[in-house]
C-alpha positions in Angstrom: -29.1 -4.9 13.2 -26.9 -7.3 11.2 -25.0 -10.0 13.0 -21.7 -8.6 14.3 -18.5 -10.5 13.5 -15.1 -10.3 15.1 -14.1 -7.1 13.1 -17.1 -5.3 14.5 -19.2 -5.3 11.3 -21.7 -7.6 9.7 -20.6 -11.0 8.5 -20.9 -10.2 4.8 -18.1 -7.7 4.7 -15.1 -6.7 6.6 -15.0 -3.5 8.6 -12.7 -1.9 6.0 -15.2 -2.6 3.2 -18.0 -1.4 5.4 -16.1 1.8 6.2 -15.3 2.3 2.5 -19.0 2.0 1.5 -20.0 4.2 4.4 -17.5 6.9 3.6 -19.0 7.1 0.1 -22.5 7.2 1.6 -21.3 9.7 4.3 -23.1 7.6 6.8 -20.4 6.2 9.0 -19.8 7.3 12.6 -16.1 8.0 12.7 -16.0 7.0 16.4 -16.2 3.4 15.3 -12.8 3.5 13.6 -10.3 3.8 16.4 -12.0 1.0 18.5 -12.0 -1.5 15.7 -8.8 -0.6 13.8 -6.2 0.9 16.0 -3.0 -0.7 14.6 0.4 1.0 15.0 3.4 0.6 12.8 7.1 1.4 13.4 10.2 1.8 11.2 13.7 2.4 12.4 16.5 2.6 9.7 19.8 0.8 10.1 21.8 4.0 10.8 19.7 4.5 13.9 20.1 1.0 15.5 22.8 -0.4 17.7 23.7 -3.3 15.5 23.0 -1.7 12.1 19.9 -3.8 11.4 16.7 -2.3 9.9 13.6 -2.8 12.1 10.0 -2.5 11.1 6.7 -4.0 12.1 3.3 -3.4 13.5 0.6 -4.3 16.0 -2.7 -5.6 14.7 -5.5 -4.3 16.9 -9.2 -4.9 17.1 -12.0 -3.5 19.3 -12.5 -7.0 20.5 -9.9 -9.8 20.3 -12.0 -12.8 21.2 -11.0 -15.0 18.4 -8.0 -17.3 17.7 -4.9 -16.5 15.7 -2.4 -19.0 14.2 1.2 -18.9 13.2 2.3 -21.5 10.7 4.2 -22.2 7.5 2.4 -21.9 4.1 4.1 -24.6 2.1 5.6 -24.1 -1.4 3.1 -24.9 -4.1 0.0 -24.4 -2.0 -1.2 -22.4 -4.9 -0.4 -23.5 -8.5 0.4 -21.6 -11.7 -2.9 -20.5 -13.4 -5.0 -21.1 -10.2 -7.7 -18.4 -9.7 -7.7 -17.4 -6.0 -11.0 -16.2 -4.6 -10.6 -14.0 -1.5 -13.0 -13.2 1.3 -14.9 -10.4 -0.4 -14.9 -10.8 -4.1 -11.3 -10.1 -5.1 -9.8 -12.7 -7.4 -6.2 -13.3 -8.5 -4.6 -15.7 -11.0 -1.3 -17.0 -9.7 1.6 -16.7 -12.3 3.6 -19.6 -10.8 3.4 -22.1 -8.0 3.4 -20.2 -4.7 6.5 -19.7 -2.6 6.8 -21.1 0.9 6.3 -18.5 3.6 5.7 -17.9 7.3 2.3 -16.5 8.2 0.4 -15.2 11.1 -3.3 -15.6 10.2 -6.8 -15.9 11.4 -8.1 -19.3 12.3 -10.5 -21.3 10.0 -9.4 -24.7 11.3 -13.0 -25.6 12.1 -14.0 -25.0 8.5 -15.5 -21.5 8.5 -13.5 -18.3 7.8 -13.8 -15.9 10.8 -13.6 -12.9 8.5 -16.3 -13.5 5.9 -18.1 -16.6 7.4 -17.5 -18.4 4.2 -16.5 -22.1 3.7 -15.0 -21.7 0.2 -11.3 -22.5 -0.2 -9.2 -19.5 0.7 -6.8 -18.3 3.3 -8.2 -16.1 6.1 -6.5 -12.8 6.8 -2.7 -13.1 7.0 -0.9 -10.2 8.6 2.8 -10.7 8.0 5.5 -13.2 7.0 8.7 -13.9 5.0 8.9 -16.1 1.9 11.6 -18.5 0.8 13.1 -15.7 -1.4 13.6 -13.4 1.7 10.7 -11.1 0.8 8.9 -9.8 3.9 5.4 -8.3 4.0 3.7 -6.5 6.9 0.1 -5.8 6.1 -1.8 -3.8 6.8 -2.0 -0.5 8.7 -5.6 0.6 8.0 -5.9 4.1 6.5 -8.9 6.2 5.6 -9.3 8.7 2.8 -11.5 11.7 3.4 -15.1 11.8 2.0 -13.9 14.3 -0.6 -11.2 12.2 -2.2 -13.3 9.0 -1.9 -16.1 10.8 -3.8 -13.7 11.1 -6.7 -12.0 7.7 -6.5 -14.1 5.4 -4.3 -13.0 2.1 -2.9 -13.8 -0.9 -5.1 -16.1 -3.7 -3.9 -14.1 -6.4 -5.6 -10.7 -4.7 -5.1 -7.9 -6.2 -3.1 -8.6 -6.2 0.6 -6.2 -6.4 3.5 -7.2 -10.1 3.9 -5.5 -10.9 0.6 -2.4 -8.7 0.4 0.1 -10.8 2.4 -1.2 -14.0 0.8 -0.8 -12.8 -2.8 2.5 -10.9 -2.3 4.4 -13.6 -0.4 3.1 -16.3 -2.8 4.3 -14.4 -5.9 7.1 -11.9 -5.3 10.8 -12.8 -5.3 12.1 -9.3 -4.5 10.7 -6.3 -2.6 10.5 -4.4 -5.9 8.5 -7.2 -7.5 6.2 -7.0 -4.5 5.7 -3.2 -4.9 5.2 -3.6 -8.7 2.6 -6.4 -8.1 0.6 -4.5 -5.4 0.6 -1.2 -7.3 -0.5 -3.0 -10.5 -3.4 -4.5 -8.6 -4.4 -1.1 -7.3 -4.2 0.2 -10.9 -6.4 -2.5 -12.3 -8.6 -4.3 -9.7 -8.5 -1.4 -7.3 -8.5 -1.5 -3.5 -11.4 -2.3 -1.2 -9.9 -0.1 1.5 -6.9 2.1 2.5 -3.8 0.7 4.0 -0.1 1.1 4.7 2.1 -1.9 3.8 5.8 -2.7 4.3 7.4 -4.7 1.5 11.1 -5.6 2.1 14.0 -7.8 1.3 17.6 -7.9 2.6 18.5 -5.0 0.3 15.6 -2.5 0.7 12.4 -1.7 2.5 9.4 0.0 0.8 6.4 1.5 2.4 3.2 1.7 0.3 0.2 3.9 1.3 -3.2 4.0 -0.5 -6.2 5.9 0.7 -8.7 5.6 -2.2 -9.6 3.0 -4.7 -6.8 3.5 -7.3 -4.3 6.0 -5.8 -1.1 5.0 -4.1 2.3 6.2 -3.2 5.3 3.8 -2.5 8.6 5.0 -1.0 11.9 3.2 -0.7 12.8 4.0 2.9 16.2 5.4 3.8 18.6 4.0 6.4 18.4 7.3 8.4 14.7 7.7 8.9 12.4 6.6 11.8 8.6 6.9 11.7 5.5 5.5 13.3 2.0 5.2 11.9 -1.2 4.8 14.0 -3.8 4.6 11.2 -2.7 8.0 9.9 -0.9 8.5 6.6 2.8 8.8 7.4 3.8 10.4 4.1 4.0 14.2 4.1 5.6 16.2 1.3 6.9 13.9 -1.5 8.6 14.8 -4.7 7.2 12.3 -7.2 10.1 13.0 -9.6 12.4 10.9 -7.4 11.7 7.8 -9.5 14.5 5.8 -8.0 12.8 5.9 -4.6 9.1 6.7 -5.4 6.4 4.8 -7.3 3.1 6.8 -7.5 -0.2 6.3 -9.3 -0.6 8.5 -12.3 -3.7 10.0 -10.8 -2.3 10.8 -7.3 -2.3 14.6 -7.8 -5.3 14.8 -10.1 -7.7 13.0 -7.7 -6.8 15.4 -4.9 -7.2 18.4 -7.2 -10.7 17.2 -8.3 -11.6 16.7 -4.7 -10.4 20.2 -3.8 -8.0 18.9 -1.2 -4.7 19.0 -3.0 -1.8 20.4 -1.0 1.6 20.7 -2.7 3.1 22.0 -5.9 1.6 20.3 -9.0 4.0 22.1 -11.3 6.9 20.7 -9.4 5.2 17.3 -9.1 5.2 17.5 -5.3 2.3 16.4 -3.1 1.7 16.3 0.6 -0.1 13.0 0.8 -1.3 13.3 4.4 -2.7 16.8 4.0 -4.3 15.9 0.6 -5.9 12.6 1.5 -5.9 11.9 5.2 -8.7 12.9 7.6 -8.4 13.7 11.3 -4.9 13.0 12.7 -5.7 13.3 16.4 -4.5 10.1 18.1 -3.5 9.2 21.6 -1.3 6.5 20.2 0.5 8.9 18.0 1.2 11.2 21.0 2.4 8.2 23.1 4.6 7.0 20.3 6.1 10.4 19.6 6.8 10.8 23.4 8.6 7.5 23.4 10.7 8.2 20.2 11.5 11.8 21.1 12.2 10.9 24.7 9.8 13.4 26.1 6.3 13.6 27.6 5.0 16.8 26.0 3.0 15.4 23.1 -0.8 15.0 23.4 -3.3 14.1 20.8 -4.2 17.8 20.6 -0.8 19.5 20.2 1.2 17.6 17.6 1.1 18.3 13.8 2.2 16.6 10.6 5.6 18.2 11.0 6.2 16.1 14.1 5.6 12.7 12.5 5.5 12.8 8.7 8.2 11.5 6.3 9.4 13.5 3.3 12.0 13.5 0.5 11.9 17.3 0.0 14.8 19.3 1.6 14.7 22.8 2.9 15.7 24.2 -0.5 13.2 22.1 -2.3 15.8 19.6 -3.5 15.2 15.8 -3.4 16.9 14.2 -0.4 16.8 10.8 1.2 13.6 10.1 3.0 13.6 11.7 6.5 11.4 12.7 9.4 11.8 15.2 12.1 11.9 12.6 14.8 15.2 12.5 16.6 15.9 9.5 18.7 17.7 10.0 22.0 19.9 6.9 21.4 20.5 4.2 18.9 17.8 1.6 19.1 18.1 -2.0 20.2 15.5 -4.6 19.3 14.4 -4.4 23.0 13.8 -0.6 22.4 11.5 -1.5 19.5 9.7 -4.1 21.6 9.2 -1.5 24.3 7.7 0.9 21.8 5.0 -1.6 21.1 4.5 -2.1 24.9 4.0 1.6 25.5 0.4 2.3 26.5 -2.0 2.9 24.8 -0.1 1.4 21.8 0.1 -1.7 24.0 -3.3 -2.7 25.3 -5.7 -5.5 25.7 -7.0 -4.9 22.1 -3.7 -6.0 20.6 -4.2 -9.2 18.6 -0.7 -9.9 17.1 2.6 -8.1 16.8 5.4 -8.7 14.5 8.8 -7.0 14.3 11.3 -7.7 11.4 15.0 -7.3 12.2 17.0 -7.3 9.0 20.8 -7.2 8.3 21.9 -5.9 4.9 24.9 -8.1 5.0 25.7 -11.8 5.7 24.0 -15.0 4.9 20.3 -14.5 4.0 19.4 -17.5 6.2 20.3 -15.6 9.3 20.0 -12.0 8.1 16.2 -11.9 8.9 14.7 -12.4 12.3 11.0 -12.3 12.9 10.0 -11.3 16.5 6.5 -12.4 17.1 4.0 -11.9 19.9 0.3 -12.5 20.3 -2.3 -10.4 22.2 -1.7 -7.7 24.8 1.8 -6.2 24.5 1.6 -4.6 28.0 2.0 -8.1 29.4 4.1 -10.0 26.8 7.3 -11.5 25.7 8.4 -11.5 22.0 9.9 -14.7 20.5 12.5 -14.7 17.7 12.3 -16.9 14.6 14.7 -17.2 11.6 12.1 -17.5 8.9 14.5 -18.7 6.3 15.5 -21.6 8.4 12.3 -22.4 10.2 10.7 -25.6 9.0 7.7 -25.6 11.4 6.3 -23.5 14.1 5.4 -24.5 17.7 2.4 -26.8 18.0 0.6 -24.4 20.3 0.5 -21.8 17.5 -1.5 -24.3 15.3 -4.4 -25.3 17.7 -7.8 -24.4 16.3 -10.3 -23.7 19.0 -14.0 -23.0 19.3 -15.5 -19.4 19.4 -15.9 -17.2 22.4 -19.6 -16.7 23.1 -20.8 -13.1 23.4 -24.0 -12.0 25.2 -25.7 -9.0 26.8 -26.7 -11.0 29.8 -24.4 -12.2 32.5 -23.5 -15.9 31.9 -24.6 -18.4 34.5 -21.7 -20.9 33.8 -18.2 -21.1 32.4 -15.4 -18.7 32.6 -16.3 -15.2 31.5 -15.4 -11.6 31.6 -17.3 -8.3 31.1 -15.6 -5.6 29.0 -15.6 -1.9 29.4 -18.8 -1.6 27.4 -20.7 -4.0 29.5 -20.6 -6.9 27.1 -20.1 -10.5 28.4 -17.6 -13.0 26.8 -17.5 -16.7 27.8 -14.5 -18.8 26.8 -14.9 -22.2 25.1 -13.5 -25.1 27.1 -10.5 -25.4 24.8 -9.6 -21.7 24.7 -6.3 -22.0 26.7 -5.1 -24.9 24.5 -3.9 -22.4 21.9 -1.0 -19.9 22.3 -3.3 -17.0 21.4 -6.1 -18.3 23.6 -4.1 -18.5 26.8 -2.4 -15.1 26.1 -5.9 -13.6 25.5 -7.3 -15.2 28.7 -4.5 -13.8 30.9 -4.7 -10.3 29.3 -8.5 -10.1 29.8 -8.1 -11.4 33.4 -5.6 -8.7 34.2 -7.7 -6.0 32.4 -11.3 -7.0 33.2 -11.2 -9.6 35.9 -13.0 -12.9 35.7 -16.6 -13.9 36.5 -17.1 -10.6 38.2 -13.9 -10.9 40.3 -11.2 -8.2 39.8 -7.5 -8.4 40.0 -5.4 -5.7 41.8 -2.8 -3.2 40.6 -0.3 -5.3 42.5 -1.3 -8.3 40.3 -0.8 -6.3 37.2 2.6 -5.0 38.2 3.7 -8.5 39.1 2.6 -9.8 35.6 4.6 -7.0 33.9 7.7 -8.0 36.0 7.3 -11.6 35.2 7.1 -11.0 31.5 10.1 -8.6 31.6 12.1 -11.4 33.3 10.9 -13.8 30.7 11.9 -11.5 27.9 15.5 -11.5 29.3 15.4 -15.3 29.3 14.3 -15.2 25.7 17.1 -12.9 24.8 19.6 -15.3 26.3 18.0 -18.2 24.5 18.2 -16.2 21.2 22.0 -15.8 21.7 22.3 -19.5 22.2 20.2 -20.2 19.1 22.5 -17.9 17.0 25.5 -19.7 18.3 24.0 -23.1 17.6 23.0 -22.2 14.1 26.5 -20.8 13.4 28.1 -24.0 14.6 25.9 -26.3 12.5 27.7 -27.5 9.4 24.8 -28.4 7.1 21.7 -26.6 6.0 19.5 -29.3 7.6 21.4 -29.0 10.9 21.0 -25.2 10.8 17.2 -25.6 10.2 16.9 -28.0 13.0 18.8 -25.8 15.4 16.8 -22.7 14.5 13.4 -24.4 14.5 13.9 -26.3 17.7 15.2 -23.3 19.6 12.4 -20.9 18.5 9.7 -23.4 19.2 11.1 -24.1 22.6 11.0 -20.4 23.4 7.4 -20.2 22.2 6.5 -23.2 24.4 8.2 -21.4 27.3 6.1 -18.3 26.8 3.0 -20.5 26.5 3.8 -22.5 29.7 4.6 -19.4 31.7 1.4 -17.7 30.6 -0.7 -20.7 31.4 0.8 -21.0 34.8 0.3 -17.3 35.5 -3.3 -17.5 34.3 -4.2 -20.5 36.4 -2.5 -19.1 39.5 -4.2 -15.7 39.1 -7.6 -17.2 38.3 -7.4 -19.2 41.5 -6.2 -16.2 43.5 -9.1 -13.9 42.4 -11.6 -16.6 43.1 -10.2 -17.1 46.6 -10.4 -13.4 47.2 -14.0 -13.3 46.1 -14.9 -16.2 48.4 -13.3 -14.5 51.4 -15.0 -11.2 50.5 -18.4 -13.0 50.3 -17.8 -14.4 53.8 -17.0 -11.0 55.2 -20.0 -9.4 53.6 
């Protein structure tokens, strides 16, 4: 067996590249996919929200989450015009200008080795999401998987762009959402893709969603203000009329690849394709069922009884005419940002396998500096509080987001020292001594303690309920702090003063979440150890 890295596949390639190769070889066990890539995305148009903002974002999930994540600012000019960027897995890109400044949630290579490809060459580890100085936002990626049939016609490309590079390249280069869409689709056309994905690309004026499921096919939609949808690793695009060129960008081969594969569903003569039915595989998902129940306000959906009609987005009306993008999901009320946060906390969308969650809240009007809010959270959303940042005004992130720590040690044998837990599959994980020094590390330690216990000692359901209540109360404190931050920024009379007010307030909120989590972890760790000691005396 090869050495297993944090994405659950050997250290030479990412899981997505391995899946791509395995799809082509027809040798991959599909059961691996949900445990390693179980991300979930959400979009709520501005007509459907309380305050008229657009909200979109996603959770990054992995089968194991025993590695550190960072949240920082990538400075302007980190990459220079003409520089050839070498990604993790063979993809290269030549920058056309000095890179823009942007916020970034990313993997941690602070100790000199990339946790994704185990390489030491100069590159940025996987970045999930952020906002650049032009107000362009990227949320990448929601992993997607084409069927064996379509991949046999248009396979993934070994040196194509991989999810590890999409955010880095787009936020460095694009000054508008449309530029970002044009850049990503041109890369798909030329270099190709190493795996399938769903990507949000947005600015203050518009939000696009791009899905690709094979090496060179793609479909990008400008999303309407009246649509809501979710995507748990299942293509969200249903029946799409490609003639809607104001709102659709599609690869020239989108229909022909499916036709050659014998999977095409749609009307080729009318230039209409059902992307999900033509390209996507199995759509059964517990997360889809849970999300639909939350959005519809019901409890009737299960992974076995929903269909594409319940979740897919389309621009084809009942009479076949082109209409604004819609889905059949009908919300029971207009959403607040807290409703969107609660969506991500809904189990099994929220779970210990969560790594990082970002939610963009965007106003189409007003000063760009305060029109965009990034809500950020690390690790398990079941026990969590989200922190708001104004990315256009933030000059630095909290110090606890930038702490590089040593790796968690994995073993098949029970450790004899240190703080460890055993997961549901019987594997043992021992924390490094510095694990709780980082924001991600302390959040991960508390989540795993609440889920798996510690050193063989278990927590109680009462402990779990208390943790949820503590974070719910903390979230309300954060909401009040956010209101104070908005007032302070509005009252500031210079750009520098607004930057200071926004940066200091958000970093204080992040520090509050860190401090609260560390206190909860230490207290619960001591409580479980005391319970175990008493139990040993009794037995």
